[in-house]
C-alpha positions, 0 to 999 in steps of 0.5 A: 813722709818717711815710715816714721811720719817724719818729713823728709827734707833733703830729697824728693818725697811724695808725702812730705811734698803733697802735705798742705801748705795751708794746714798745720803748725809746719811748712816744709821746704818753702822756697825764698830767693833773695835779691841782694845779700841784705835782702829780707826774705818773708814766708807763707807765715811768719816763722816761730822757729826756722828747722831747716833751710836748704839749697835749691837741689836740698842736698847743702843744709845752712846753719842758724847764725853762720849763715842766716837768721830769724828776724820778726818772722822774716829770714835774713842772711848773715855777712858771711853766709853761703847761702846762695842770693842773686846779685841786685846788679844782675837781678835789675838789669838791662843786659841785652844777652837775656833772651827776654827782659820783664818791666816791672814797678820796683818802689815806684820805679820802672826796670827790667829784671832777670828771666830765667828757667834756672831762676830755681838755682838762686832759690833756697827752701825753708822748712819752719814752724809757725803760729800766727794764726795767719789763714791761707786760703783753702780749696774747695772740697768738691768731692762730690763733683768727682764721685764716680771716679773716687768710686771707680778707684775705692773699687780697684777699677781701672781709670783714665785721666787726662790734663789738657793746657798750657806750659804750666800743665807741660810741667816747665820749670819743674826740676824733674823737667830740668833735668836738677835735683831733686827731680820733682815731678811735674804737677799732674803727675804728682797728682797722679802718684798721690791717687795711685799710692793711696788706693794701690794703683800702677800709673801707666803713661800715654805718649802723645807724641805731638809737636810741644808735648812732654815726653813721659817715662817708657816703664810705669809708676807702680804704687800697687796692683789693684787698678791701673791710672792711665796718664794723658798729657797732651799740654803744650807750652804757650798755648792759649784757650784758642789753641786748645780749642782749635786742636782739640780733634789732634791732641784730644779727641783721638785719646779719648777714643782710644782710651776713654777718659774718667777725669778731664782737667782743662787748664788755660789761662795764663796766656789769655792776659788781653782776653776780656771776661766775654771771650775768655768765656766764650773760649772756655765753653767751646772747650767744655763742649768739645770734651762733652761731645765725646764724653757726655758724662765725664767729670771736669776740673777747670784749673784757674790759673796762678796769676803771673808776676804781679809786678809786671807792667808790659802785658805779662799780667792782664785779666788772668786774675778774672778768669776763676770768676769767669769758670765758676759761672761756666761751673754752675751753668753746666751742673744745673744741666747735670753736669759734673763740673767743678772749679780748681782755685789756683788763682785765688791761692796764688794771690793769698800767697801773695799777701805775705810772699813774693813772686820771685820767691815761688817763681820757676822762671820770674814770669808764669812758671811755677817752681818745684814749691809752687808746683806742689801747691798746684797738685795740693790743691788739685788733690784737695779739691778732687778727694775733699782731702 
């Protein structure tokens, strides 16, 4: 938010971006995508009033009545609208020039749909007021599991955060990764920056410099000088939990040895669609044991994945929606042993969002990546789970 407390809608703003979507009568810059001019876009909540609709880069603001109308809580385009939409013949296409084809069920018919890491260019952002009473999922407050981390931050002591996962934790499809406006940071950095802003810290980035990992800024992010958060992110796109276990000694161990670890986030599962619950639990447990083998008292978050395209019928959507329950079983087992471990409930959040929204409205690639809006929800859920705020 600006210094006046008003939301900032025309550029990236961490306060506005981190306003929880489950709280309050306003939603800021929620993404939607129109397939064909006649599409009607639902929102998380039936809107009472549209405050703003902006282009994907937030530079262009559209006019109600001229470009769109609000009808029964949904957004509809006018005949002469200048709002971007993806033509039906492009969205539903068997064009072999596309790198991938995703098979989905659309109104009882199997179709191939559009895939692109630049699908955000067809999306727009809606800010609106609502009073429907709809209850979106609210993450658990697990701050007691992270009491040591929060106490160190309160005291101005240095801490190290380590994020280990697949392409979502890598940051795929965030505009900050794509080099596009509004340059929304990948969600682990957004979460880290928000902690740093709250506690008046400087974020120093560790360059992992391993195959498949994300580059980090050379300069620190300074929100204050009370202490330093060391940020380490060796996540790799496409990895399954077995990759995370097999590559632990190369991708995680050296950094814990050098920098220590106060907070460990494990976020695998999106690419494990075919894993049985028993296999997933066994492999997740192996990753957890590897961490505890190095840092027995680390505070850990098992971040369950958002579900992939829920209309997909050719292997993308599998057992992911069941893994969150497995994570809770593991957390309970380790809590009984005196460990500080909790679950981040992005599966439950994404399923709750899909009760009213369509997957294409918040995806970054139409398969399994979050766009800027859903990346914000990731950061919001992790922050709320860890801090209780």
